[in-house]
N, C-alpha and C positions, 0 to 999 in steps of 0.2 A: 495480381490483384485486379479485381473487376470494379470499375467505377460504380459507385452507388447512384442510382437514378431517382430514388425516392428519399424523402427525409428520414433520417435515422431516428428510431424511437428508443427510449430508455425504459428498462423494466422497472416496475415499482420497487422491487427489492434493492436495486442499485440506489435509488433515491432514498429509500429507508436507511441504508447503511451510511450514506453520505450525511443524512440528517442526524443520525445517532452520533457520529463522530463530531460533527460541528456542535451539537448540543453539549456533549461531554466537555469539549474544549472550552466552550463559553462558560459553562458552570465552574470549571476550575479557574479560569482567568478571572471570573467574577469573585470567586472566593479570595483569590490573591489580591484583587483590587480593593477590597474592603479593609485589608490589613496590610498596608504597604510598609511593612517592617521586615527585618530579617526573619523574624518568627513566622509572619504571614506568608512570605515567599517560600520559606522552607516547608510550611504546611501544604501549600499548593503544589510544590514540587513532589512532596511525599505522596499526595493523592494521585497526581499525574504519573509519578515515577515508580509506582509499584512495578518494577521491571518485569517480573514473570507474568503478571496479569496482562500488562500491556503487550508483551511479546506473544502470549498465547492468543489474545484477541486479534492482534495483527496477523498472526499465522492463520487463524480461522478466516479472517477477512480476505487475505490473499488467496487462501484455498478456494473460497467461494468465488472470488474473482476469476480464478482459473476455470472452475466448473462452468460459470456463466459464459465465459469466452468459448469454452469447448462446445457448449450447446449452441451458441450463436454462430459458430463457424462450421456447423454440420454441412452447409451447402456451399461454403466458400473455401475451396481447397488452398488458396493462397494464404488466407487468414489462419487456417488450421496448421499449415506448415510453419508459419511465423510463430504461432502459439507453441508448437512443439519445440522450436529452437529457444523459446523464451522460458519454458518451464523450469529448466535447471537453474537459471539465475534467480528466479523467484524463490524456489524451494531452498536453494543454497543460502541466499541472503537472509531469508526469514529464519532458517535453522540456526544460522550464526547469531541472530538476535536472541533466540531462545537460549543458546549456550551463554551468551554475554550476560543475560539476566541473572545468572547464578554467580557472577563475579563482581568485584568492585575495582575501583582505581584504574591504573594504567592498562591492566589486562582487559577490563571491560571496554575501555575506550578503544583499544586496539581491535577487539572483536567487533565493535560497532563500525569501525572504519572498514574492516574486512567485509562486513555485511553490506555496507554501502557500495563498496567496490564490486562485490559479487553481483548485487542487484543491478546497479547502473552499468557496470562494465559488461555484464552478461547481456544486458539489453542492447548495448552498442554493438557487441560482437555478433549478436543474433540478427542484426540488421535493423537498426532503429528507424531508418527512413521508411521501410515497409510497415513497420509497426505503427508509426505515427499516422500513416495514411489509413490503416485499418482501424485504429483507435478513434480517429475523428469521425469515421462513418457510424460508429455505434455509441459515441459519447456526446452529450450535449455540449455546446460551447461553454468553456470556462469550468467544466467539471471533469475530473479524472485526468 
């Protein structure tokens, strides 16, 4: 890894997707806050929990994340190597979320746990320390 000598900049598309996610989350929690009953909470969870839609959007978001990092790493060979090691855990974890969205109950919960393990475990196995250094260089403080 090469130390960054200038302040890292964030692409407008990154900020856009962060804002879309936060806006969606605030809208759903606001919906739930106006009706703090079992019915209101269930309605909010239904809106938020359309599992296939959420999983597909998350898959698209993570895919874009990978593409952006690939473009940003074109001159940084250390970051590019880290990204290549990280790709399988991202795709594997997200694919498991897509599969889990088609099931319910204990099987869905188990697949979610596997997805979490694949994503975070793969990141640790790929060398999380190098990744955190690279990620800090291109992400603003407190985001991502």
